[in-house]
N, C-alpha and C positions, 0 to 999 in steps of 0.2 A: 683391764682396760678402763681408762677414766671416761666418765660421761661427757657428752658434748657440752658446749658452753651454754649455761643457763639451766642445765640439768643437774640434779642432786642425787647422790646415791644414798638411799635410806640406811637406817641404822642397822638393819638386818644384813646389809650388803648385797642385796639381790635387786635387781632392777634399777630403774632411773626414774625420777620424779622432777617435773618442771613446776616450780613454785608460782602462785599467781602474782602477777605484776601489777603495779598500782595502774589504775585506769582500765585494766584489761576485765572483760566481763567474766565473773566467776560462776560460770555454768559448768557443769561436769558432762561431758559426752558419755552417755551411756549406752550400752549395747541396743537399747530399745529406740534409738533416735532413728536409725536406718529403717527399722520396722515401722515406725511411726510415718516416716516419710513415704514408705510403700503403700501403707494402709490409707494416707491422704490421697495419694495418686489414684489408687484403685477406687476409692469412694467417689472420686470426681468423675471418673470414667464409668462408673457402674450403671448409670441409666442407658448408655450407648451399649454396653455389654449386654445388658439385659434385653435389650430390643433386637440385637444380633442373635441371642440365643433363641428368642421367641421365633424370629425368621427362620432359623436352622430347625426348629422344632416343628414348625408347621410346612416348610418347604423343602427340607433336604431329601434328595432322592435315595440316599442310603438310610433304610430304616433303623439301623442299629444306631447310627448318630442321632437320628430324630428321637428316638426313645431315650437315650441318655439326656438330651436336651430337654426333653419334656419333663423328665424325672426332676431334672435340676429346677426348672421353672416351678414346678408344683411343690417343691420342697422350700423354694424362696416364698412362694405364695402362702402355702397353709403349714409350713414346718415339717419336720419328720413325722411319718407315721408312727403311731404308737405300736409297741411290741403286742402281737396278736396272740401270744400265748396268754392263756388265762392266769391269773395269780392263785394263790394257793386259796384264798377266801372267796373267789369269784366262781360262778357258776360255769360250767363247761357247756359248749355249743350243744343245742338239742340234736342236731344232726351232724353226723360226721361224713361229709360228702367224698372224702378220699377212699372210702371203702365201697361206694357205689359203682355199678357197672355202667358202661356207656348208655345202654337203654333206659336205665333207671335216672341217669343224669339228664337226658333228653326229656323224659317225662317231667321231672322236677323243674327244668327249665320251662317247659310249657305252662306248667302250674304257675309258676313265678311270673312269666310274662302276662298271664291271664288274670293276675291278681288273685288267685285262688289260695295263695298261701299268705298268712299274715305276718306282717313284720314284727318280730319279737322286740325290737328295740323301740318301736313306736309307742306312745302313752295307749293305754286301754282303749279309749274312746275312738283314736284314730284307726286303729287296726280293724274294728268293727264297722267302720263307715266305708270300707272299700266296696266298690261297685260290684253288684251281682246282677 
């Protein structure tokens, strides 16, 4: 089958190419062109989308939808949370709360709320300044 007018069959015999014409812009449409247009449109609408997502997160009656919206807003605001598993060189947590009973968790919660447990992540001076 012969190519349409203005099209040329390449030497390898497969497909058809249309040579550039004089005066015609010599830009090559790549697959990314559609993606670029989509990205530009979504960037233009992103403030409105963010506002709507925040409204959903704060006021949606379905808590499942609100939780997903809140997670997305927080991810946009602060980035993805780091992996909580300690790396090979890092120290393990001092307390594994997954093995505590319900009563032990209640006692720990009361101690945390009362400020009786020092925060290990705080600098040494700050942990000691807690109110007694």
